[in-house]
C-alpha positions in Angstrom: 0.0 0.0 0.0 1.1 3.6 -0.6 2.3 5.4 2.5 0.6 8.5 3.7 3.6 10.4 2.6 3.3 9.1 -1.0 -0.4 10.1 -1.0 0.5 13.5 0.3 3.1 14.0 -2.4 0.6 13.0 -5.1 -1.9 15.5 -3.7 0.8 18.2 -3.8 1.7 17.4 -7.4 -1.9 17.5 -8.5 -2.3 20.9 -6.8 0.8 22.0 -8.7 -0.7 20.6 -12.0 -3.8 22.7 -11.4 -1.6 25.8 -11.3 0.5 24.8 -14.3 -1.2 23.8 -17.5 2.0 22.1 -18.5 3.9 20.5 -15.7 7.6 19.7 -15.8 9.7 17.5 -13.7 11.8 20.5 -12.6 8.6 22.2 -11.3 8.5 19.3 -8.8 12.2 19.6 -7.9 11.7 23.3 -7.2 9.0 22.3 -4.7 11.1 19.6 -3.1 8.8 16.8 -4.5 10.1 13.5 -5.9 9.7 13.2 -9.7 8.8 9.5 -9.3 5.4 10.8 -8.2 4.7 11.7 -11.9 5.1 8.1 -12.9 2.6 7.0 -10.3 0.1 9.6 -11.3 0.4 8.8 -15.0 -0.1 5.1 -14.2 -3.2 5.8 -12.2 -4.6 8.1 -14.9 -4.5 11.2 -12.8 -1.9 12.9 -15.1 -1.1 12.4 -18.7 2.3 12.7 -20.4 1.8 15.1 -23.3 5.5 15.1 -24.3 8.8 13.9 -23.0 9.2 15.4 -19.5 5.9 17.4 -19.9 2.6 16.5 -18.1 -0.9 17.8 -17.8 -4.2 17.0 -16.1 -6.2 14.6 -18.4 -9.3 16.9 -18.7 -7.4 20.1 -19.1 -8.4 22.4 -22.0 -5.1 23.5 -23.5 -4.2 26.4 -25.8 -4.4 25.8 -29.6 -0.6 26.5 -29.8 0.2 24.0 -27.0 2.9 22.4 -29.1 4.9 25.7 -29.0 4.8 25.7 -25.2 6.2 22.1 -25.3 9.0 23.2 -27.6 9.8 26.3 -25.5 10.1 24.1 -22.4 12.5 21.7 -24.2 14.4 24.1 -26.4 14.5 27.3 -24.3 17.0 29.1 -26.6 14.8 28.6 -29.7 12.6 31.3 -31.3 9.4 30.4 -33.2 9.9 31.6 -36.7 8.7 31.6 -40.4 5.6 29.5 -41.1 4.8 28.8 -37.5 5.2 32.4 -36.5 2.9 33.4 -39.4 0.3 31.1 -37.9 0.7 32.6 -34.4 0.2 36.1 -35.9 -2.7 34.8 -38.0 -1.1 35.9 -41.3 -1.6 34.0 -44.5 -2.9 30.6 -45.2 0.0 28.4 -44.1 -0.8 25.5 -41.7 2.6 23.9 -41.1 2.8 20.3 -39.6 6.1 21.1 -38.1 7.2 23.8 -35.6 9.6 26.1 -37.4 12.3 27.1 -34.9 15.3 29.4 -35.1 18.3 28.4 -33.1 21.9 29.8 -32.8 24.4 28.7 -35.5 26.6 26.8 -33.1 23.8 25.0 -31.2 23.4 21.3 -31.6 20.0 20.6 -33.4 17.5 19.4 -30.8 15.8 16.0 -31.5 12.2 15.8 -30.4 9.8 12.9 -31.0 6.9 15.2 -30.9 6.2 17.9 -32.1 8.4 17.7 -35.2 10.8 20.6 -35.7 12.0 22.4 -38.7 15.3 24.0 -37.7 16.5 27.4 -39.1 19.9 28.6 -38.0 20.4 32.3 -37.3 23.0 34.4 -35.6 23.7 37.9 -34.2 21.1 40.5 -34.6 19.1 38.3 -37.0 18.4 36.0 -34.0 18.3 38.6 -31.3 16.0 41.3 -32.7 12.3 41.3 -33.1 11.5 38.8 -30.4 8.3 39.0 -28.4 7.1 36.6 -25.7 3.7 35.0 -25.5 2.3 33.1 -22.6 0.9 29.8 -23.8 -0.4 27.5 -21.1 1.7 29.3 -18.6 4.9 29.0 -20.6 6.7 32.0 -22.0 7.3 31.3 -25.7 9.7 33.4 -27.8 8.2 34.3 -31.2 9.5 36.7 -33.8 7.1 39.6 -34.1 5.0 40.1 -37.2 7.3 42.5 -39.1 10.4 40.4 -38.4 8.6 37.3 -39.5 7.5 38.8 -42.8 11.1 39.9 -43.5 12.4 36.5 -42.6 10.1 35.0 -45.1 11.9 37.0 -47.8 15.3 36.0 -46.4 14.4 32.4 -46.5 12.3 32.5 -49.6 14.2 29.6 -51.1 13.0 27.4 -48.2 9.4 28.5 -48.1 8.7 30.0 -51.5 8.5 33.6 -52.7 4.7 33.3 -53.0 4.4 32.7 -49.3 6.6 35.7 -48.5 4.5 37.9 -50.8 1.2 36.7 -49.3 2.6 37.4 -45.8 3.6 40.9 -46.8 0.3 41.8 -48.5 -1.9 40.4 -45.7 0.1 41.8 -42.8 0.1 45.3 -44.5 -3.6 45.3 -45.3 -4.4 44.1 -41.8 -2.1 46.8 -40.3 -0.1 44.2 -38.4 3.1 45.7 -39.5 4.6 49.2 -40.0 6.8 50.2 -42.9 9.5 51.5 -40.6 9.8 48.1 -38.9 9.8 46.3 -42.2 12.7 48.4 -43.5 14.6 48.0 -40.2 14.4 44.2 -40.1 15.1 44.1 -43.9 18.4 45.8 -43.1 19.1 43.4 -40.2 18.4 40.4 -42.5 20.3 42.0 -45.4 17.4 41.7 -47.8 16.6 45.4 -48.2 17.4 45.4 -51.9 15.4 42.2 -52.5 12.3 43.6 -50.6 12.5 47.2 -51.9 10.3 46.7 -55.0 7.7 44.7 -53.1 7.6 47.3 -50.3 7.2 50.1 -52.7 4.4 48.2 -54.6 2.4 47.3 -51.4 2.4 51.0 -50.3 1.1 52.0 -53.7 -1.8 49.6 -53.7 
C-alpha cells in the first residue's frame, strides 16, 4: 500500500498541476517533490504525459498552440519563426505540420519525438532582434514579431517560396499588423533590403 507520505506527495503534485497547464519535472524539484510521483500519477490516470518530460491533467483544455509551449520548455534558446510564426500572428494561409524554430548557429540541433521541428539557423542581430514573448499554457514562448517574421520570409524565400513571402507581406500590411519603418529596419538586419525594396514600394502604392 502507498504510504501516507506518498499520497500527500501526489496531492501536492496535483495541486501544482492545477496551477501549471503544462507541468515539468523541474517544477516538482523546485517544490522539493520527488519526480517519481509523476510516474505513479500517470499510471493511475490522474496525469497524462503530453511530451517527454511534460505532463498535464487529463481533462485540461489547452491552448491551440500548446505544441509551441512544449517546444519552449525543451528548447529554451529557440525562437518560433517563419511559417509557424505566421500562424501565431494569423497571417496568410500556411498551416505547417512542423514547428519552425530558429536556433543559434553553433547550437546542436535538438531532437524531439513530438512535435516535429524544422530548424532554421540564425546568428547575431538576426536572431536577437524582433522577439516577443507570448504566454501559452503558462509557458513563456519566444516568437518573432509580425514584421520580423515577414522579412524572414523573404530572407528564407528559397526554403518556403516567394509566393508565401508575398502573401505574408500583403496580408500583414492590409491588416495593419506591420509598420513600414519596422519592415525596413528588419530588412536591413536580415540584409534583404534590396530584395524587398520593389515589393515594399508596390504594397504601399496599392
